[in-house]
C-alpha positions as CSV (number, residue, x, y, z in Angstrom):
1,X,-14.0,-21.5,1.4
2,X,-14.6,-24.0,-1.3
3,X,-12.3,-25.0,-4.1
4,X,-13.3,-22.0,-6.2
5,X,-10.3,-19.7,-7.1
6,X,-12.0,-16.3,-7.1
7,X,-10.3,-14.0,-4.6
8,X,-7.8,-16.6,-3.3
9,X,-4.7,-14.3,-3.5
10,X,-6.6,-11.5,-1.9
11,X,-7.6,-13.9,0.9
12,X,-4.0,-15.0,1.4
13,X,-2.9,-11.4,1.7
14,X,-5.5,-10.7,4.3
15,X,-5.4,-13.9,6.3
16,X,-1.8,-14.9,5.8
17,X,-0.2,-12.7,8.5
18,X,-2.6,-14.2,11.1
19,X,-2.0,-17.8,10.2
20,X,0.4,-20.0,12.2
21,X,4.0,-19.3,11.3
22,X,4.5,-22.3,9.0
23,X,1.3,-21.7,7.1
24,X,2.0,-18.0,6.9
25,X,5.3,-18.8,5.2
26,X,3.5,-20.8,2.6
27,X,1.0,-18.0,1.9
28,X,3.9,-15.5,1.6
29,X,5.8,-17.8,-0.8
30,X,2.7,-18.1,-3.1
31,X,2.0,-14.4,-3.0
32,X,5.6,-13.5,-3.7
33,X,5.4,-15.4,-7.1
34,X,2.0,-16.8,-7.9
35,X,2.9,-17.9,-11.4
36,X,5.8,-20.0,-10.1
37,X,3.6,-21.5,-7.4
38,X,1.0,-22.4,-10.0
39,X,3.5,-24.8,-11.5
40,X,5.4,-25.9,-8.4
41,X,5.2,-29.4,-7.1
42,X,4.3,-29.9,-3.4
43,X,7.9,-30.7,-2.7
44,X,9.1,-27.5,-4.5
45,X,6.6,-25.3,-2.5
46,X,7.6,-27.0,0.8
47,X,11.3,-26.3,0.1
48,X,10.8,-22.8,-1.1
49,X,8.7,-21.9,2.0
50,X,10.9,-23.8,4.5
51,X,8.2,-26.2,5.5
52,X,7.2,-29.8,4.8
53,X,4.9,-31.5,2.3
54,X,2.6,-32.4,5.2
55,X,2.4,-28.7,6.2
56,X,1.6,-27.7,2.6
57,X,-1.3,-30.3,2.6
58,X,-2.5,-28.9,5.9
59,X,-2.4,-25.4,4.4
60,X,-4.4,-26.5,1.4
61,X,-7.1,-28.1,3.5
62,X,-7.2,-25.0,5.9
63,X,-8.3,-23.0,2.8
64,X,-11.0,-25.5,2.0
65,X,-9.3,-27.5,-0.8
66,X,-9.2,-31.3,-0.8
67,X,-5.5,-31.2,-1.3
68,X,-2.5,-29.4,-2.9
69,X,-3.5,-30.3,-6.4
70,X,-6.7,-28.4,-6.1
71,X,-5.0,-25.4,-4.5
72,X,-2.5,-25.3,-7.3
73,X,-5.2,-25.3,-10.0
74,X,-6.9,-22.4,-8.1
75,X,-3.7,-20.4,-8.0
76,X,-3.1,-21.1,-11.7
77,X,-6.7,-20.1,-12.7
78,X,-6.5,-16.8,-10.7
79,X,-3.1,-15.8,-12.1
80,X,-4.3,-16.4,-15.6
81,X,-2.2,-19.5,-16.3
82,X,-5.2,-21.8,-17.1
83,X,-6.2,-21.5,-20.8
84,X,-5.9,-17.7,-21.0
85,X,-4.2,-15.7,-23.7
86,X,-0.6,-14.6,-23.3
87,X,-1.6,-10.9,-22.8
88,X,-4.0,-11.9,-20.1
89,X,-1.3,-14.0,-18.3
90,X,1.0,-11.0,-18.2
91,X,-1.5,-8.6,-16.8
92,X,-3.8,-10.8,-14.7
93,X,-6.7,-11.3,-17.1
94,X,-9.6,-9.6,-15.3
95,X,-10.4,-7.3,-18.3
96,X,-10.6,-8.4,-21.9
97,X,-9.7,-6.2,-24.9
98,X,-13.3,-6.0,-25.9
99,X,-14.8,-4.9,-22.6
100,X,-16.8,-1.7,-22.7
101,X,-15.5,1.2,-20.5
102,X,-18.7,1.1,-18.3
103,X,-17.8,-2.5,-17.3
104,X,-14.1,-1.6,-16.9
105,X,-15.1,1.3,-14.6
106,X,-17.2,-1.0,-12.5
107,X,-14.4,-3.5,-12.2
108,X,-11.8,-0.9,-11.2
109,X,-14.2,0.7,-8.7
110,X,-15.0,-2.7,-7.1
111,X,-11.3,-3.7,-7.0
112,X,-10.2,-0.5,-5.3
113,X,-13.1,-0.5,-2.9
114,X,-12.4,-4.0,-1.8
115,X,-8.7,-3.3,-1.3
116,X,-9.4,-0.2,0.8
117,X,-12.0,-1.9,2.9
118,X,-9.7,-4.9,3.5
119,X,-6.9,-2.5,4.4
120,X,-9.1,-0.6,6.8
121,X,-10.4,-3.8,8.5
122,X,-6.9,-5.0,9.3
123,X,-5.5,-1.6,10.3
124,X,-4.1,-1.3,13.9
125,X,-5.4,2.1,15.0
126,X,-3.2,2.0,18.1
127,X,-0.2,1.8,15.9
128,X,-1.5,4.8,13.9
129,X,-1.8,6.7,17.2
130,X,1.8,5.8,18.1
131,X,3.1,7.0,14.7
132,X,1.0,10.2,14.7
133,X,2.1,11.1,18.2
134,X,5.8,10.7,17.1
135,X,5.4,12.7,13.9
136,X,3.5,15.5,15.8
137,X,6.6,16.2,18.0
138,X,9.4,14.9,15.6
139,X,12.5,17.0,14.9
140,X,12.6,15.5,11.4
141,X,10.5,13.1,9.4
142,X,12.1,11.4,6.4
143,X,9.9,9.5,3.8
144,X,11.2,7.2,1.1
145,X,9.6,5.2,-1.7
146,X,10.2,4.3,-5.3
147,X,7.8,4.0,-8.2
148,X,4.1,4.2,-7.3
149,X,5.1,3.9,-3.6
150,X,7.0,7.1,-4.2
151,X,3.9,8.8,-5.4
152,X,2.2,8.0,-2.1
153,X,5.3,9.1,-0.1
154,X,5.5,12.4,-2.0
155,X,1.8,13.1,-1.3
156,X,2.3,12.4,2.4
157,X,5.2,14.8,2.6
158,X,3.3,17.5,0.9
159,X,0.4,17.2,3.4
160,X,2.6,17.1,6.5
161,X,4.8,20.0,5.2
162,X,1.7,22.1,4.8
163,X,0.9,21.8,8.6
164,X,4.4,22.7,9.7
165,X,5.8,19.2,10.1
166,X,9.6,19.2,9.3
167,X,9.4,16.5,6.6
168,X,11.2,15.6,3.4
169,X,10.4,13.0,0.8
170,X,13.5,11.4,-0.8
171,X,13.4,9.9,-4.2
172,X,17.2,9.4,-4.5
173,X,18.7,6.4,-2.7
174,X,22.0,8.1,-1.8
175,X,20.2,11.2,-0.5
176,X,17.7,9.0,1.5
177,X,20.6,7.0,3.1
178,X,22.7,10.1,4.0
179,X,19.7,11.8,5.6
180,X,18.6,8.6,7.4
181,X,22.1,8.6,8.9
182,X,21.4,12.1,10.4
183,X,18.3,11.0,12.2
184,X,18.2,10.3,15.8
185,X,15.8,9.6,18.8
186,X,12.7,11.7,18.4
187,X,12.8,11.5,14.6
188,X,10.7,9.4,12.3
189,X,11.5,7.5,9.1
190,X,8.8,6.1,6.8
191,X,9.5,3.7,3.9
192,X,6.9,2.4,1.4
193,X,7.2,-0.7,-0.7
194,X,4.4,-2.9,-1.9
195,X,6.6,-6.1,-1.9
196,X,8.6,-5.1,1.1
197,X,11.6,-6.4,-0.7
198,X,12.9,-3.2,-2.3
199,X,16.5,-3.2,-1.3
200,X,16.8,0.6,-1.2
201,X,13.8,1.0,1.1
202,X,15.1,-1.7,3.5
203,X,18.5,-0.2,3.7
204,X,17.2,3.3,4.3
205,X,14.9,2.2,7.1
206,X,17.7,0.1,8.7
207,X,20.0,3.1,8.6
208,X,17.4,5.2,10.4
209,X,16.9,2.5,12.9
210,X,20.6,2.3,13.7
211,X,20.5,5.9,14.8
212,X,17.5,5.6,17.0
213,X,14.7,7.0,14.8
214,X,11.2,5.5,14.9
215,X,10.9,3.5,11.8
216,X,7.6,2.9,9.9
217,X,7.0,0.5,7.0
218,X,4.0,0.5,4.7
219,X,3.9,-2.8,2.7
220,X,1.5,-5.5,1.5
221,X,3.5,-8.2,3.2
222,X,3.6,-8.4,7.0
223,X,6.6,-10.8,7.0
224,X,8.6,-9.0,4.4
225,X,12.2,-7.8,5.1
226,X,11.0,-4.2,5.2
227,X,8.4,-5.0,7.8
228,X,11.0,-6.9,9.9
229,X,13.3,-3.9,10.2
230,X,10.5,-1.5,11.1
231,X,9.3,-0.6,14.6
232,X,5.8,-0.2,13.2
233,X,4.5,-2.0,10.0
234,X,1.3,-1.2,8.3
235,X,-0.1,-3.8,5.9
236,X,-2.0,-2.8,2.7
237,X,-4.4,-5.0,0.8
238,X,-4.5,-5.0,-3.0
239,X,-6.8,-6.4,-5.7
240,X,-5.2,-6.6,-9.1
241,X,-7.1,-5.8,-12.3
242,X,-5.8,-6.0,-15.9
243,X,-3.1,-3.4,-16.6
244,X,-2.9,-2.6,-12.9
245,X,-0.6,-5.1,-11.2
246,X,-0.3,-5.4,-7.5
247,X,2.3,-2.6,-7.0
248,X,0.1,-0.1,-8.9
249,X,-3.1,-1.3,-7.2
250,X,-1.5,-0.8,-3.8
251,X,-1.4,3.0,-4.2
252,X,-5.0,3.6,-2.9
253,X,-4.5,1.4,0.1
254,X,-1.2,3.2,0.9
255,X,-2.9,6.5,0.7
256,X,-5.6,5.4,3.0
257,X,-3.1,4.5,5.7
258,X,-1.1,7.7,5.2
259,X,-4.2,9.9,5.1
260,X,-5.3,8.5,8.5
261,X,-1.9,9.2,10.0
262,X,-2.0,12.7,8.6
263,X,-5.4,13.4,10.1
264,X,-4.3,12.0,13.4
265,X,-1.3,14.3,13.4
266,X,-3.5,17.2,12.5
267,X,-5.8,16.4,15.5
268,X,-2.8,16.5,17.8
269,X,-1.7,19.8,16.5
270,X,-5.1,21.4,15.9
271,X,-4.3,25.0,16.5
272,X,-1.0,24.9,14.7
273,X,-2.6,23.0,11.8
274,X,-5.6,25.4,11.5
275,X,-3.3,28.4,11.4
276,X,-1.0,26.8,8.9
277,X,-3.8,25.8,6.5
278,X,-5.3,29.3,6.7
279,X,-2.0,30.9,5.9
280,X,-1.2,28.5,3.0
281,X,-4.7,28.9,1.5
282,X,-4.3,32.7,1.6
283,X,-0.8,32.5,0.1
284,X,-2.0,30.9,-3.1
285,X,-5.4,32.5,-3.3
286,X,-4.2,35.2,-5.7
287,X,-3.2,32.5,-8.2
288,X,-6.7,31.1,-8.4
289,X,-9.1,32.2,-11.2
290,X,-11.8,34.3,-9.4
291,X,-15.3,32.9,-9.3
292,X,-17.7,34.5,-11.8
293,X,-19.8,37.4,-10.5
294,X,-23.1,36.1,-11.6
295,X,-25.2,39.0,-10.4
296,X,-23.0,41.6,-12.1
297,X,-23.2,39.8,-15.4
298,X,-27.0,39.5,-15.1
299,X,-27.3,43.2,-14.3
300,X,-25.4,44.1,-17.5
301,X,-27.6,41.9,-19.6
302,X,-30.7,43.5,-18.1
303,X,-29.5,47.1,-18.8
304,X,-31.7,48.8,-21.5
305,X,-30.1,49.2,-24.9
Protein backbone atom coordinates (compact mmCIF):
# COMPACT_ATOMS: atom_id res chain seq x y z
CA UNK A 1 0.00 0.00 0.00
CA UNK A 2 1.19 3.52 -0.75
CA UNK A 3 0.53 6.62 1.29
CA UNK A 4 -2.95 7.10 -0.19
CA UNK A 5 -5.75 7.03 2.36
CA UNK A 6 -8.57 5.37 0.42
CA UNK A 7 -9.77 2.22 2.18
CA UNK A 8 -7.26 2.47 5.04
CA UNK A 9 -9.79 1.82 7.81
CA UNK A 10 -11.34 -1.07 5.89
CA UNK A 11 -7.87 -2.53 5.43
CA UNK A 12 -7.15 -2.23 9.15
CA UNK A 13 -10.39 -4.05 9.97
CA UNK A 14 -9.51 -6.89 7.63
CA UNK A 15 -5.78 -7.22 8.28
CA UNK A 16 -5.61 -6.02 11.88
CA UNK A 17 -6.61 -9.31 13.56
CA UNK A 18 -3.84 -11.19 11.72
CA UNK A 19 -1.10 -8.69 12.56
CA UNK A 20 1.44 -9.33 15.35
CA UNK A 21 -0.15 -8.60 18.72
CA UNK A 22 1.42 -5.17 19.27
CA UNK A 23 0.56 -3.98 15.77
CA UNK A 24 -2.96 -5.39 16.11
CA UNK A 25 -3.48 -3.31 19.26
CA UNK A 26 -2.53 -0.16 17.36
CA UNK A 27 -4.94 -1.02 14.54
CA UNK A 28 -7.72 -1.66 17.04
CA UNK A 29 -7.02 1.63 18.84
CA UNK A 30 -7.28 3.57 15.59
CA UNK A 31 -10.46 1.78 14.55
CA UNK A 32 -12.08 2.33 17.94
CA UNK A 33 -11.86 6.12 17.52
CA UNK A 34 -10.42 7.23 14.15
CA UNK A 35 -11.15 10.91 14.77
CA UNK A 36 -9.10 10.95 17.96
CA UNK A 37 -6.33 8.98 16.28
CA UNK A 38 -6.24 11.54 13.48
CA UNK A 39 -5.12 14.18 15.99
CA UNK A 40 -3.07 12.01 18.36
CA UNK A 41 0.68 12.40 18.63
CA UNK A 42 2.83 9.31 18.22
CA UNK A 43 3.32 9.27 22.00
CA UNK A 44 -0.45 9.48 22.61
CA UNK A 45 -1.20 6.62 20.23
CA UNK A 46 1.56 4.49 21.74
CA UNK A 47 0.18 5.04 25.25
CA UNK A 48 -3.43 4.41 24.25
CA UNK A 49 -2.52 1.16 22.50
CA UNK A 50 -0.12 -0.02 25.19
CA UNK A 51 2.84 -0.08 22.82
CA UNK A 52 5.88 2.12 22.12
CA UNK A 53 6.64 4.92 19.69
CA UNK A 54 9.02 2.59 17.86
CA UNK A 55 6.20 0.08 17.40
CA UNK A 56 3.87 2.81 16.08
CA UNK A 57 6.55 3.76 13.54
CA UNK A 58 6.95 0.12 12.54
CA UNK A 59 3.17 -0.15 12.20
CA UNK A 60 3.09 2.90 9.90
CA UNK A 61 5.83 1.51 7.67
CA UNK A 62 4.18 -1.90 7.54
CA UNK A 63 1.19 -0.16 5.96
CA UNK A 64 3.40 1.50 3.36
CA UNK A 65 3.77 4.96 4.91
CA UNK A 66 7.09 6.72 5.39
CA UNK A 67 6.30 7.40 9.01
CA UNK A 68 3.58 8.12 11.55
CA UNK A 69 2.93 11.64 10.28
CA UNK A 70 1.86 10.27 6.90
CA UNK A 71 -0.34 7.65 8.52
CA UNK A 72 -2.04 10.28 10.66
CA UNK A 73 -2.80 12.43 7.60
CA UNK A 74 -4.29 9.38 5.88
CA UNK A 75 -6.53 8.62 8.86
CA UNK A 76 -7.60 12.28 9.04
CA UNK A 77 -8.43 12.38 5.36
CA UNK A 78 -10.47 9.19 5.44
CA UNK A 79 -12.45 10.22 8.51
CA UNK A 80 -13.30 13.55 6.98
CA UNK A 81 -11.10 15.70 9.23
CA UNK A 82 -9.05 17.19 6.41
CA UNK A 83 -10.73 20.28 4.92
CA UNK A 84 -14.25 18.86 4.86
CA UNK A 85 -17.48 20.48 5.99
CA UNK A 86 -18.78 19.79 9.47
CA UNK A 87 -21.68 17.66 8.25
CA UNK A 88 -19.25 15.51 6.28
CA UNK A 89 -17.06 15.04 9.33
CA UNK A 90 -19.96 13.78 11.38
CA UNK A 91 -21.18 11.30 8.80
CA UNK A 92 -17.93 10.28 7.07
CA UNK A 93 -18.11 12.43 3.94
CA UNK A 94 -18.46 9.89 1.14
CA UNK A 95 -21.63 11.43 -0.28
CA UNK A 96 -22.22 15.14 -0.84
CA UNK A 97 -25.60 16.88 -0.46
CA UNK A 98 -25.78 17.44 -4.23
CA UNK A 99 -25.04 13.89 -5.40
CA UNK A 100 -27.67 12.37 -7.69
CA UNK A 101 -29.44 9.27 -6.43
CA UNK A 102 -28.00 7.16 -9.26
CA UNK A 103 -24.52 7.92 -7.94
CA UNK A 104 -25.60 7.35 -4.34
CA UNK A 105 -27.07 3.99 -5.33
CA UNK A 106 -23.79 2.94 -6.95
CA UNK A 107 -21.81 4.00 -3.86
CA UNK A 108 -24.05 2.15 -1.42
CA UNK A 109 -24.04 -0.96 -3.60
CA UNK A 110 -20.26 -0.90 -3.89
CA UNK A 111 -19.79 -0.33 -0.16
CA UNK A 112 -22.10 -3.18 0.86
CA UNK A 113 -20.63 -5.52 -1.75
CA UNK A 114 -17.09 -4.84 -0.55
CA UNK A 115 -18.09 -5.40 3.06
CA UNK A 116 -19.83 -8.70 2.29
CA UNK A 117 -16.95 -9.95 0.16
CA UNK A 118 -14.40 -9.02 2.83
CA UNK A 119 -16.49 -10.73 5.51
CA UNK A 120 -16.81 -13.86 3.40
CA UNK A 121 -13.10 -14.02 2.64
CA UNK A 122 -12.22 -13.94 6.34
CA UNK A 123 -14.95 -16.31 7.52
CA UNK A 124 -13.87 -19.52 9.27
CA UNK A 125 -16.21 -22.15 7.84
CA UNK A 126 -15.01 -24.72 10.36
CA UNK A 127 -16.28 -22.41 13.10
CA UNK A 128 -19.59 -22.10 11.25
CA UNK A 129 -19.81 -25.90 11.16
CA UNK A 130 -19.19 -26.07 14.90
CA UNK A 131 -21.88 -23.52 15.73
CA UNK A 132 -24.41 -25.02 13.30
CA UNK A 133 -23.90 -28.50 14.75
CA UNK A 134 -24.48 -27.14 18.25
CA UNK A 135 -27.63 -25.24 17.25
CA UNK A 136 -29.06 -28.26 15.42
CA UNK A 137 -29.10 -30.28 18.66
CA UNK A 138 -29.43 -27.46 21.21
CA UNK A 139 -31.98 -27.57 23.99
CA UNK A 140 -32.22 -23.78 23.85
CA UNK A 141 -30.73 -21.00 21.74
CA UNK A 142 -30.68 -17.43 23.08
CA UNK A 143 -29.87 -14.45 20.83
CA UNK A 144 -29.16 -10.93 22.05
CA UNK A 145 -28.34 -7.64 20.32
CA UNK A 146 -29.23 -3.97 20.55
CA UNK A 147 -29.88 -1.39 17.83
CA UNK A 148 -29.13 -2.53 14.29
CA UNK A 149 -27.44 -5.64 15.72
CA UNK A 150 -30.80 -6.47 17.26
CA UNK A 151 -32.36 -6.36 13.80
CA UNK A 152 -29.97 -9.07 12.63
CA UNK A 153 -30.52 -11.09 15.79
CA UNK A 154 -34.30 -10.92 15.48
CA UNK A 155 -34.15 -12.08 11.86
CA UNK A 156 -31.94 -15.02 12.82
CA UNK A 157 -34.36 -16.05 15.57
CA UNK A 158 -37.29 -15.88 13.13
CA UNK A 159 -35.52 -18.15 10.65
CA UNK A 160 -34.42 -20.73 13.23
CA UNK A 161 -37.80 -20.78 14.93
CA UNK A 162 -39.44 -21.61 11.62
CA UNK A 163 -37.39 -24.80 11.32
CA UNK A 164 -38.23 -25.99 14.83
CA UNK A 165 -35.14 -24.74 16.63
CA UNK A 166 -36.03 -23.72 20.23
CA UNK A 167 -34.77 -20.14 19.97
CA UNK A 168 -35.63 -16.75 21.42
CA UNK A 169 -34.36 -13.29 20.62
CA UNK A 170 -34.08 -11.02 23.65
CA UNK A 171 -34.20 -7.24 23.25
CA UNK A 172 -34.43 -6.51 26.98
CA UNK A 173 -31.21 -6.71 28.98
CA UNK A 174 -32.73 -8.09 32.19
CA UNK A 175 -34.67 -10.73 30.27
CA UNK A 176 -31.53 -11.66 28.33
CA UNK A 177 -29.48 -12.01 31.51
CA UNK A 178 -32.06 -14.07 33.40
CA UNK A 179 -32.49 -16.45 30.48
CA UNK A 180 -28.73 -16.68 29.95
CA UNK A 181 -28.51 -17.81 33.57
CA UNK A 182 -30.88 -20.69 32.78
CA UNK A 183 -28.72 -22.05 29.96
CA UNK A 184 -26.43 -24.99 30.39
CA UNK A 185 -24.24 -27.46 28.51
CA UNK A 186 -25.82 -28.26 25.16
CA UNK A 187 -27.35 -24.80 24.83
CA UNK A 188 -26.14 -21.91 22.65
CA UNK A 189 -25.98 -18.15 23.28
CA UNK A 190 -25.33 -15.68 20.46
CA UNK A 191 -24.59 -11.99 21.01
CA UNK A 192 -24.16 -9.36 18.31
CA UNK A 193 -22.35 -6.04 18.65
CA UNK A 194 -20.51 -4.16 15.92
CA UNK A 195 -18.04 -2.59 18.35
CA UNK A 196 -17.83 -5.63 20.60
CA UNK A 197 -17.94 -3.19 23.50
CA UNK A 198 -21.66 -3.10 24.25
CA UNK A 199 -21.73 -3.82 27.95
CA UNK A 200 -25.11 -5.57 27.91
CA UNK A 201 -24.00 -7.98 25.18
CA UNK A 202 -20.75 -8.77 26.99
CA UNK A 203 -22.52 -9.42 30.29
CA UNK A 204 -25.15 -11.64 28.67
CA UNK A 205 -22.59 -13.78 26.89
CA UNK A 206 -20.43 -14.03 30.01
CA UNK A 207 -23.45 -15.16 32.03
CA UNK A 208 -24.23 -17.87 29.49
CA UNK A 209 -20.59 -18.99 29.50
CA UNK A 210 -20.62 -19.30 33.28
CA UNK A 211 -23.36 -21.91 32.99
CA UNK A 212 -21.67 -23.99 30.30
CA UNK A 213 -23.47 -22.86 27.13
CA UNK A 214 -21.60 -22.51 23.85
CA UNK A 215 -21.13 -18.77 23.39
CA UNK A 216 -20.94 -17.09 19.99
CA UNK A 217 -20.02 -13.46 19.22
CA UNK A 218 -20.62 -11.56 15.99
CA UNK A 219 -18.57 -8.36 15.95
CA UNK A 220 -16.34 -6.24 13.73
CA UNK A 221 -13.42 -6.40 16.16
CA UNK A 222 -11.64 -9.69 16.76
CA UNK A 223 -9.90 -8.42 19.91
CA UNK A 224 -12.96 -6.78 21.46
CA UNK A 225 -14.21 -7.69 24.95
CA UNK A 226 -17.21 -9.47 23.43
CA UNK A 227 -14.98 -11.65 21.26
CA UNK A 228 -12.76 -12.45 24.22
CA UNK A 229 -15.62 -13.89 26.31
CA UNK A 230 -16.96 -16.00 23.42
CA UNK A 231 -16.09 -19.59 22.56
CA UNK A 232 -16.51 -18.69 18.88
CA UNK A 233 -16.15 -15.19 17.42
CA UNK A 234 -17.14 -14.22 13.88
CA UNK A 235 -15.69 -10.97 12.54
CA UNK A 236 -17.65 -8.76 10.18
CA UNK A 237 -16.21 -6.23 7.77
CA UNK A 238 -17.88 -2.85 7.20
CA UNK A 239 -17.48 0.02 4.77
CA UNK A 240 -19.06 3.27 5.86
CA UNK A 241 -20.92 5.64 3.58
CA UNK A 242 -22.48 8.97 4.43
CA UNK A 243 -25.46 8.66 6.78
CA UNK A 244 -24.59 4.99 7.30
CA UNK A 245 -21.96 4.75 10.01
CA UNK A 246 -20.12 1.57 10.83
CA UNK A 247 -22.72 0.11 13.20
CA UNK A 248 -25.43 0.51 10.56
CA UNK A 249 -23.20 -0.66 7.72
CA UNK A 250 -22.37 -3.84 9.63
CA UNK A 251 -25.92 -5.17 9.28
CA UNK A 252 -25.41 -6.79 5.87
CA UNK A 253 -22.21 -8.50 6.97
CA UNK A 254 -23.89 -9.76 10.14
CA UNK A 255 -26.77 -11.18 8.11
CA UNK A 256 -24.31 -12.95 5.80
CA UNK A 257 -22.75 -14.81 8.72
CA UNK A 258 -26.09 -15.63 10.34
CA UNK A 259 -27.57 -16.73 7.03
CA UNK A 260 -24.69 -19.17 6.49
CA UNK A 261 -25.17 -20.58 9.98
CA UNK A 262 -28.92 -20.94 9.35
CA UNK A 263 -28.38 -22.80 6.08
CA UNK A 264 -25.80 -25.06 7.74
CA UNK A 265 -28.34 -25.89 10.48
CA UNK A 266 -30.99 -26.60 7.86
CA UNK A 267 -28.61 -28.97 6.08
CA UNK A 268 -28.10 -30.95 9.26
CA UNK A 269 -31.82 -31.18 9.94
CA UNK A 270 -32.94 -31.57 6.34
CA UNK A 271 -36.05 -33.70 6.79
CA UNK A 272 -37.25 -31.79 9.84
CA UNK A 273 -36.59 -28.48 8.11
CA UNK A 274 -38.36 -29.46 4.90
CA UNK A 275 -41.43 -30.59 6.83
CA UNK A 276 -41.46 -27.47 8.98
CA UNK A 277 -41.15 -25.11 6.01
CA UNK A 278 -43.96 -26.91 4.20
CA UNK A 279 -46.23 -26.69 7.24
CA UNK A 280 -45.51 -23.02 7.87
CA UNK A 281 -46.04 -22.06 4.23
CA UNK A 282 -49.37 -23.88 4.28
CA UNK A 283 -50.40 -22.20 7.54
CA UNK A 284 -50.13 -18.68 6.14
CA UNK A 285 -51.18 -19.47 2.59
CA UNK A 286 -54.80 -18.46 3.25
CA UNK A 287 -53.62 -14.96 4.15
CA UNK A 288 -51.99 -14.37 0.78
CA UNK A 289 -53.84 -12.55 -1.99
CA UNK A 290 -54.53 -15.20 -4.64
CA UNK A 291 -52.78 -14.95 -7.96
CA UNK A 292 -54.98 -13.58 -10.77
CA UNK A 293 -56.62 -16.19 -12.97
CA UNK A 294 -55.47 -14.80 -16.28
CA UNK A 295 -57.21 -17.37 -18.45
CA UNK A 296 -60.57 -16.86 -16.74
CA UNK A 297 -60.41 -13.10 -17.22
CA UNK A 298 -59.49 -13.52 -20.87
CA UNK A 299 -62.42 -15.89 -21.40
CA UNK A 300 -64.82 -13.33 -19.98
CA UNK A 301 -63.48 -10.61 -22.25
CA UNK A 302 -63.85 -12.89 -25.29
CA UNK A 303 -67.51 -13.76 -24.52
CA UNK A 304 -69.89 -12.32 -27.17
CA UNK A 305 -71.97 -9.31 -26.12
